[in-house]
C-alpha positions in Angstrom: 85.0 87.8 -99.8 85.9 90.5 -102.3 87.2 94.0 -101.6 87.9 96.7 -104.1 91.6 97.4 -104.4 92.5 100.9 -105.3 95.5 101.5 -107.6 98.6 103.3 -106.2 97.9 106.2 -108.6 94.4 106.7 -107.3 93.7 110.5 -107.0 92.3 111.7 -103.7 92.0 115.4 -104.5 88.4 115.0 -105.6 88.4 118.4 -107.2 89.7 120.3 -104.2 92.6 121.6 -106.3 90.2 123.8 -108.3 89.4 127.4 -107.3 86.0 127.4 -105.7 83.5 130.2 -106.5 83.3 130.9 -102.8 87.0 131.7 -102.7 86.8 134.6 -105.2 83.6 135.9 -103.6 85.1 135.9 -100.1 88.3 137.6 -101.2 86.2 140.4 -102.8 84.3 140.8 -99.5 87.5 140.8 -97.5 88.8 143.7 -99.6 85.6 145.7 -99.2 85.4 145.0 -95.5 89.1 145.9 -94.9 88.8 149.2 -96.9 85.7 150.2 -95.0 87.4 149.3 -91.7 90.4 151.4 -92.4 88.3 154.4 -93.5 86.0 154.2 -90.4 89.0 153.8 -88.0 90.9 156.7 -89.6 87.8 158.9 -89.6 87.0 158.0 -86.0 90.5 159.0 -84.9 90.6 162.2 -87.0 87.1 163.4 -86.0 87.2 162.0 -82.5 84.2 159.8 -83.0 84.0 156.8 -80.7 81.0 155.5 -82.6 82.8 155.5 -85.9 86.0 154.0 -84.3 84.0 151.3 -82.6 82.2 150.3 -85.8 85.5 150.2 -87.7 87.1 147.9 -85.1 83.9 145.8 -85.1 84.2 145.3 -88.9 87.9 144.5 -88.3 87.0 141.6 -86.1 84.8 140.1 -88.9 87.5 140.9 -91.5 89.7 138.5 -89.5 87.1 135.7 -89.8 86.8 136.4 -93.5 90.6 136.2 -93.9 90.5 132.8 -92.2 88.0 131.7 -94.8 90.2 132.8 -97.7 93.3 131.1 -96.2 91.3 127.9 -95.8 90.3 127.9 -99.4 93.9 128.4 -100.6 95.3 125.9 -98.2 92.9 123.2 -99.3 93.7 124.0 -103.0 97.4 124.0 -102.5 97.5 120.7 -100.6 94.8 118.9 -102.5 97.3 116.3 -103.8 99.2 115.9 -100.6 99.2 112.2 -99.9 99.2 112.8 -96.1 95.5 113.6 -96.3 93.7 110.3 -96.7 90.6 111.7 -98.3 92.0 115.0 -99.7 91.7 118.4 -98.1 87.9 118.8 -98.2 87.5 118.9 -94.5 89.7 122.0 -94.3 86.5 123.7 -95.4 84.5 122.4 -92.4 87.4 123.2 -90.1 87.4 126.9 -91.2 83.6 126.9 -90.9 83.8 125.6 -87.3 86.5 128.3 -86.5 84.2 130.9 -87.9 81.3 129.6 -85.8 83.4 130.0 -82.6 84.2 133.6 -83.6 80.5 134.2 -84.1 79.8 132.9 -80.6 82.5 135.2 -79.2 80.9 138.1 -81.1 77.5 137.2 -79.7 78.8 137.1 -76.2 80.5 140.5 -76.6 77.3 142.0 -78.0 75.3 140.7 -75.0 77.8 141.9 -72.4 78.0 145.4 -74.0 74.2 145.6 -74.2 73.7 144.8 -70.6 76.4 147.2 -69.7 74.5 149.9 -71.6 71.4 149.0 -69.6 73.2 149.7 -66.3 75.3 152.6 -67.5 73.6 154.5 -70.4 75.9 156.7 -72.5 75.2 159.8 -74.5 74.3 159.0 -78.1 75.0 161.4 -81.0 72.0 160.1 -83.0 72.6 161.7 -86.4 76.2 160.6 -86.6 75.5 157.1 -85.2 72.6 156.6 -87.6 74.8 157.6 -90.5 77.5 155.1 -89.5 74.9 152.4 -89.1 73.4 153.1 -92.6 76.9 153.0 -94.2 77.5 149.6 -92.4 74.2 148.3 -93.6 74.9 149.2 -97.2 78.4 147.8 -97.2 77.3 144.5 -95.6 74.3 144.3 -97.8 76.5 144.5 -100.9 78.8 141.9 -99.4 75.9 139.5 -98.9 74.9 139.9 -102.5 78.5 139.1 -103.6 78.7 136.0 -101.5 75.4 134.9 -102.8 74.8 132.2 -100.1 71.3 130.8 -100.7 70.9 128.4 -97.8 67.9 128.9 -95.5 67.2 127.2 -92.2 69.2 124.7 -90.2 66.8 121.7 -90.1 66.7 121.8 -93.9 70.4 121.4 -94.0 70.5 118.4 -91.7 67.9 116.6 -93.7 69.6 117.3 -97.1 73.3 117.3 -96.3 74.1 115.0 -99.2 73.7 118.0 -101.5 76.8 119.4 -99.9 77.5 122.6 -98.1 80.4 125.0 -98.3 80.7 125.5 -94.6 83.6 128.0 -95.1 81.4 130.2 -97.4 78.5 129.9 -95.0 80.7 131.1 -92.1 81.8 134.1 -94.2 78.1 134.8 -95.1 77.0 134.6 -91.5 79.7 137.0 -90.3 78.6 139.5 -93.0 74.9 138.8 -92.1 75.7 139.4 -88.4 77.2 142.8 -89.3 74.2 143.7 -91.4 71.8 142.7 -88.6 73.8 144.7 -86.1 73.5 147.8 -88.4 69.8 147.2 -89.0 68.9 146.8 -85.4 71.1 149.8 -84.5 69.1 152.0 -87.0 65.8 150.8 -85.6 66.9 151.4 -82.0 68.5 154.8 -82.7 65.4 156.1 -84.6 63.2 154.9 -81.7 65.4 156.6 -79.2 65.7 159.9 -81.2 62.0 160.3 -82.1 60.2 158.5 -79.3 62.7 158.9 -76.5 63.0 155.1 -76.2 66.6 155.0 -75.3 66.3 151.5 -73.8 65.8 150.2 -77.4 69.5 150.6 -78.1 70.7 148.0 -75.6 67.6 145.9 -76.1 68.3 145.5 -79.8 71.8 144.5 -78.9 70.5 141.6 -76.8 68.2 140.5 -79.7 71.1 140.6 -82.1 73.3 138.6 -79.7 70.6 135.9 -79.4 70.2 135.6 -83.2 73.9 135.5 -83.8 74.3 132.8 -81.1 71.7 130.7 -82.8 73.5 131.0 -86.2 76.7 130.0 -84.4 75.3 126.9 -82.9 73.8 125.8 -86.2 77.1 126.2 -88.0 78.9 124.4 -85.3 76.6 121.5 -85.5 76.9 121.3 -89.3 80.7 121.7 -89.6 81.4 119.8 -86.4 79.4 116.8 -87.8 81.7 116.8 -90.8 84.8 116.9 -88.6 83.6 114.0 -86.5 82.6 111.9 -89.5 79.0 111.9 -88.5 76.8 109.5 -90.5 75.2 111.3 -93.5 71.4 111.9 -93.9 68.9 109.1 -93.9 67.9 110.2 -97.4 71.3 109.6 -98.8 71.7 106.3 -97.0 68.4 105.1 -98.3 69.2 106.1 -101.9 72.6 104.4 -101.7 71.0 101.2 -100.3 68.3 101.2 -102.9 70.8 101.6 -105.8 72.8 98.7 -104.6 69.8 96.4 -104.0 67.9 97.6 -107.2 68.5 94.3 -109.1 67.4 92.1 -106.2 70.6 90.1 -106.1 72.2 91.7 -103.1 71.4 92.9 -99.6 73.2 95.7 -97.9 73.9 94.7 -94.3 76.3 97.5 -93.2 76.6 101.0 -94.6 78.7 104.0 -93.6 78.7 107.3 -95.5 80.4 110.4 -94.3 81.3 113.8 -95.8 84.9 114.4 -96.9 84.3 117.8 -98.4 81.5 120.1 -99.8 79.2 117.9 -101.8 81.4 114.8 -101.7 81.3 111.7 -99.6 83.2 108.5 -98.8 81.3 105.2 -98.3 81.9 101.7 -97.0 79.3 99.3 -98.2 79.1 95.7 -97.0 76.6 93.4 -98.8 75.6 89.8 -99.0 74.6 87.9 -102.2 74.0 84.4 -103.5 76.1 85.2 -106.6 79.1 87.3 -105.6 80.5 89.5 -108.3 83.4 91.9 -108.5 82.9 95.0 -106.2 83.0 97.3 -109.2 79.8 95.7 -110.5 77.9 97.0 -107.4 79.9 100.3 -107.3 78.8 101.2 -110.8 75.1 101.0 -109.7 75.6 104.2 -107.7 74.4 107.3 -109.5 77.0 110.0 -109.8 74.6 112.5 -108.4 74.9 111.0 -105.0 78.4 112.5 -104.7 80.1 109.3 -103.6 83.7 109.8 -104.7 85.5 107.2 -102.6 83.6 103.9 -102.2 84.8 100.7 -100.7 82.6 97.6 -101.3 82.8 94.4 -99.3 81.0 91.4 -100.9 80.1 88.3 -98.8 78.1 85.2 -99.7 74.8 84.8 -98.0 74.9 82.4 -95.1 73.0 79.2 -95.6 
């Protein structure tokens, strides 16, 4: 039996010591969100507007989630070479994403509770002022979404193609901003309906719709980031491509294969194979295309049983 021995100087940072594009983008959005929050809260206090004050505090709750994302990026980068992390700090990204998903779930719950409360006890709405606040929020969050530039769509697609790698931390930040934008958009629709068509019930109804959508996003992000934290087996697609690469020359058969994510776009793998003509593990390891994102591979070679 042959196993691939790693030298003592083997680097386990796997590029986590570099500044990620998502870090800079998220920091910019944090600043925009924080400034808007301060302005809205200050204006709400000065002008006595509960709508403006509430929206400012709401943005503040998401600013906290965005700060968590920035801290996670910096922590992962600072400790990338810390030998206490067996496979580097890539999973800090997933941990921050999971924390963000929990905050999204809390936000959805609060939205639902407040909406049902409005159904039972309607409050007077100052339409023009409220619509103005919602429009400002939509513009700010729309700009933040453009800055973050998160291009992932749909959750089933992610699960089928997770070998391409996902920045769960960036996705968490994006979903928080998207939730804010959705809240503002639904508020505009509801307020216009209430103002011009006397459909006051639309205001809390749109709150319930928003809560359901945010809850769905939260669950999807929890599944993705939680799978990384629990070392869930990677996609069937990546498993098949890895197996095919090892067996390409017809001289080996993979009988046990484990691949799991250790960071955005990078994976660790344990490959056990049987062959009639055992060779050094590096021979088989070099068959793996770099595009598969396998950065830490252990290969076990065993002779075929007679």
